C-alpha positions in Angstrom: -181.4 -67.5 -127.2 -179.2 -70.3 -127.3 -180.4 -73.6 -126.7 -178.2 -75.6 -124.0 -177.4 -79.1 -124.5 -178.0 -81.4 -121.6 -174.2 -82.6 -122.2 -172.8 -79.0 -121.7 -174.6 -79.0 -118.4 -173.7 -82.2 -117.1 -170.0 -82.7 -118.2 -168.7 -80.0 -115.6 -170.5 -81.6 -113.0 -169.2 -85.0 -113.7 -165.9 -83.8 -114.3 -165.5 -82.3 -110.8 -167.3 -85.4 -109.3 -164.3 -87.6 -110.7 -161.7 -85.2 -109.5 -163.4 -85.4 -106.0 -163.3 -88.9 -106.2 -159.6 -89.0 -107.1 -158.2 -86.2 -105.0 -158.3 -87.1 -101.2 -155.4 -84.8 -99.5 -156.8 -81.9 -97.9 -160.4 -81.6 -96.5 -160.4 -77.9 -98.0 -160.3 -79.1 -101.3 -162.8 -81.4 -101.3 -164.8 -78.8 -99.7 -164.1 -76.4 -102.6 -164.8 -79.3 -105.3 -168.2 -79.9 -103.5 -169.1 -76.1 -103.7 -168.0 -76.0 -107.3 -170.4 -78.9 -108.0 -173.2 -77.2 -106.2 -172.8 -74.0 -107.9 -173.0 -75.7 -111.2 -176.4 -77.6 -110.0 -177.8 -74.2 -109.1 -176.8 -73.0 -112.9 -178.4 -75.9 -114.4 -181.4 -75.5 -112.4 -181.7 -71.8 -113.4 -181.3 -72.9 -116.8 -184.0 -75.4 -116.9 -186.4 -73.0 -115.1 -185.7 -70.6 -118.0 -186.1 -73.1 -120.5 -189.6 -74.6 -119.2 -190.7 -71.2 -118.1 -191.3 -72.4 -114.2 -191.2 -70.5 -111.2 -188.0 -70.1 -109.7 -188.9 -69.9 -106.0 -187.9 -73.3 -105.1 -183.9 -71.9 -106.3 -184.1 -69.8 -102.9 -184.8 -72.9 -100.7 -181.9 -74.9 -102.5 -179.5 -71.8 -102.4 -180.4 -71.6 -98.4 -179.4 -75.3 -98.2 -176.0 -74.8 -99.9 -175.2 -71.8 -97.7 -176.0 -73.7 -94.6 -174.1 -76.9 -96.0 -171.1 -74.7 -96.5 -171.2 -73.0 -93.2 -171.4 -76.2 -91.5 -168.5 -77.6 -93.5 -166.2 -74.9 -92.9 -167.0 -74.8 -89.1 -166.3 -78.6 -88.9 -162.8 -78.0 -90.9 -161.8 -75.0 -88.3 -162.9 -77.3 -85.2 -160.7 -80.2 -86.8 -157.8 -77.8 -87.5 -157.9 -76.5 -83.9 -158.0 -80.0 -82.4 -155.6 -81.8 -84.9 -153.4 -79.1 -86.2 -154.0 -80.2 -89.9 -156.8 -81.0 -92.3 -155.3 -83.9 -94.0 -157.8 -86.8 -94.8 -155.5 -89.7 -94.5 -153.8 -88.8 -90.8 -154.6 -91.4 -88.6 -155.9 -88.9 -86.0 -158.6 -87.8 -88.2 -159.6 -91.4 -89.1 -160.2 -92.0 -85.2 -162.9 -89.5 -85.2 
């Protein structure tokens, strides 16, 4: 089994966090980046659990939390598109919410 370095797991999360901070045009892009970060955190947690030989029932709670977060984000996005007609973050109508 290959030993995974800490920097190999942290680097994609940090990179996507930097991209998230830079690109603020559409809300859907931000949601996709946040979901990618969440998936990378899950992969990192699973790797640590395998290395440390721990129980993985806590992963189920984290996955359920991520699923509810993504459903909530998409439902807010859909309601905003229905009311305002777009998903731009810099739109003045969105900032008035």
